[in-house]
C-alpha positions, 0 to 999 in steps of 0.5 A: 457494501461495506468498505474495508479499510487496508493496510498495505506494507512494502519494504523496498529491497536494498538500494529500490527505495526510489523506484518503489517510491515511483512506482506508489505515485500511480498506485492509489490512482490506479486503484481509483481510476479502476473504480476500486477505492472510496475516495477518501485521502489514503495515508502514508507512513513509514516505519523506521525499517523503511517500510512503506504504509498506505492505508486506503480503503477498498469500496468493498470485498468485490472492489478488492477482488476486483482489483486482482482481475485488473491488468493495469493494477496487477501490473503495479503490484507486479511492479511492486514485488520486483522492488520491495518485499510485501510485509505483515503489520506484525513483522514491524517492531513498532506492532510490538507496542500499544498505539504504535507511532510511524513516520510521515511519507508522502509522495 
């Protein structure tokens, strides 16, 4: 079983920052309750454009795939997509610099 480190990036739609924040309060805990991620503490950060970054560890490729079959996980992901755009790291200005820096993001 090999662990996968994932960076999930969410840029809230204008005026939806609080809704995204509330959804993210349950996201990682739900993944843990579904036994999909390791017990490593997630890291959360925020880019200058407001994009929220969550870094966590899937237990395996199979666990990552299983998340797409979980109704409770899919509900959270659908809720996130209602209030935020899913971004790639390359879309952030910070990604154009070696050793990019981000601000902290707390739940």
